[in-house]
C-alpha positions in Angstrom: 53.0 15.7 -11.1 51.1 15.1 -14.4 49.5 12.1 -15.5 49.6 11.9 -19.4 48.9 8.4 -21.3 51.7 6.7 -19.8 50.6 4.2 -17.4 53.2 5.8 -14.9 53.7 9.0 -12.7 55.0 11.4 -14.8 57.4 14.2 -13.0 57.4 17.4 -13.5 56.4 19.2 -16.8 59.3 21.2 -18.5 56.7 22.8 -20.6 57.9 24.2 -24.5 56.8 27.0 -25.1 56.0 27.6 -29.1 59.7 29.3 -30.9 59.8 32.8 -32.0 60.9 31.9 -35.6 60.1 28.8 -38.7 61.7 25.6 -37.0 64.1 23.3 -39.2 62.3 20.0 -40.9 62.4 16.8 -39.7 65.4 15.5 -42.1 67.3 19.0 -42.0 67.5 18.2 -37.9 68.4 14.7 -38.3 71.5 15.7 -40.5 72.6 18.2 -38.3 72.7 15.5 -35.2 74.1 13.1 -37.3 77.2 14.8 -37.0 77.7 14.9 -33.1 79.8 12.4 -32.0 78.3 10.5 -29.8 79.4 7.4 -27.3 77.1 4.4 -27.7 76.0 3.4 -24.4 72.9 1.1 -23.5 70.3 2.0 -20.6 68.8 -0.9 -18.7 66.8 -1.5 -15.9 64.8 -4.2 -13.7 61.4 -4.7 -12.2 60.9 -8.3 -10.7 61.7 -10.9 -13.5 61.5 -8.3 -16.1 65.0 -6.7 -17.3 64.7 -4.5 -20.5 67.1 -2.1 -22.1 67.6 0.2 -24.9 70.8 1.7 -26.7 71.0 5.2 -26.4 73.2 8.0 -27.2 71.0 10.8 -25.3 73.0 10.5 -22.4 75.4 13.2 -20.2 77.0 14.1 -17.1 75.4 16.1 -14.9 76.5 17.4 -11.9 79.7 16.3 -9.4 77.9 16.6 -6.2 75.9 14.2 -6.2 77.6 11.9 -8.9 74.7 12.2 -11.5 74.1 11.7 -15.0 71.0 13.3 -17.4 69.2 10.7 -19.5 66.4 10.6 -22.2 64.1 7.9 -22.9 60.7 7.7 -24.9 57.8 8.3 -22.5 55.6 5.6 -23.8 58.4 3.1 -23.8 58.4 -0.4 -21.2 61.7 1.0 -20.0 60.3 4.6 -19.4 58.0 2.9 -17.1 59.8 0.8 -15.0 62.5 3.3 -14.7 59.5 5.5 -13.4 58.5 2.5 -11.3 62.3 1.5 -9.6 63.3 5.0 -9.2 66.4 3.4 -10.5 68.4 2.1 -13.8 71.7 1.3 -15.1 73.8 2.2 -18.0 77.1 0.9 -19.7 79.6 3.4 -22.2 79.8 0.1 -24.8 83.9 -0.4 -26.0 84.5 -0.4 -29.2 84.1 -4.1 -29.5 81.0 -4.4 -28.3 78.7 -2.9 -31.2 76.5 -6.2 -31.7 75.3 -5.5 -28.0 74.5 -1.9 -29.6 72.3 -2.8 -32.4 70.7 -5.9 -30.4 69.2 -2.8 -27.8 68.5 -0.2 -30.6 66.2 -2.9 -31.8 67.8 -5.5 -33.9 66.6 -7.9 -32.1 63.4 -9.0 -30.5 63.7 -7.0 -26.6 63.2 -10.8 -24.5 66.5 -12.1 -26.5 68.9 -8.5 -26.1 70.0 -9.8 -22.6 71.8 -13.1 -24.8 74.1 -10.0 -26.7 77.7 -9.8 -24.3 78.4 -11.0 -20.8 75.8 -9.7 -18.1 75.9 -9.6 -14.3 73.9 -7.3 -12.0 73.8 -4.8 -9.7 73.6 -5.1 -6.1 70.5 -3.3 -7.0 69.5 -6.2 -9.3 69.4 -4.1 -12.6 71.6 -5.3 -14.9 75.8 -5.2 -15.4 77.0 -5.3 -18.6 80.4 -6.7 -18.1 83.6 -5.6 -20.5 82.2 -2.2 -21.2 84.3 0.9 -20.8 81.8 2.0 -17.9 78.9 0.7 -16.3 77.1 3.0 -13.7 74.0 1.6 -11.3 71.9 4.7 -11.2 69.0 6.3 -8.5 66.8 8.4 -9.6 67.2 11.5 -7.9 64.8 13.9 -10.3 62.8 13.8 -13.5 61.0 15.9 -16.5 58.8 15.2 -18.5 58.9 17.0 -21.8 56.1 16.0 -23.8 57.6 12.9 -26.0 60.4 11.9 -23.2 61.7 11.8 -19.7 64.6 13.3 -18.6 65.7 10.8 -15.6 68.0 12.4 -13.6 70.3 9.5 -11.7 72.6 9.7 -9.2 75.5 7.0 -9.6 75.4 4.5 -6.4 77.9 1.6 -8.0 80.6 2.8 -10.6 83.3 -0.4 -12.8 85.2 1.7 -15.0 88.0 -0.1 -17.8 90.8 2.6 -18.1 92.4 0.3 -20.6 88.9 0.3 -23.2 88.1 2.4 -26.0 84.8 3.3 -26.3 82.1 3.2 -29.1 81.8 6.5 -30.6 78.0 6.8 -33.3 78.4 9.4 -35.9 76.6 10.2 -39.5 74.8 7.1 -38.8 77.3 4.4 -38.6 79.9 3.2 -35.5 82.8 4.9 -35.1 85.9 4.2 -32.7 89.4 6.2 -31.8 91.5 4.9 -34.0 94.1 4.3 -31.8 93.8 7.1 -29.7 95.5 7.0 -26.1 
């Protein structure tokens, strides 16, 4: 285990080696990544009376056995701290009419007011569960790795709610998008 400036123990480190060639600038990187369309999700966690969450597009399906997703969370964030201390998190893939939830958890309002946007319940684990999402999952952390500025948490899905009649909210080129009538 490695310990950095965060106040929780970090998992094994994925030491990134220096690239062999010069890298693109931040503006070029951001522009290139903006072209990628991603489902907008909100990652949440709860510890005691404190619940916290953040809008993310950095998540992916990792494995089917066990059913696992991977999320990337800023290493210095309170969210990473709570996930590490509780060994769990929940994730909601937003529906195309949940832009207000996405904005709130992306920093559009103070953290203590974010759960006032949208309709929330709780998973049996105690983590927040967004109702009306395309898909909502509750996860046990089964692995994690620190990459310098972020922690990659692998979460085994222990509960799932899917609404097949809803379409996902997409983020691309710094704007929300919808599938526009695709079934």
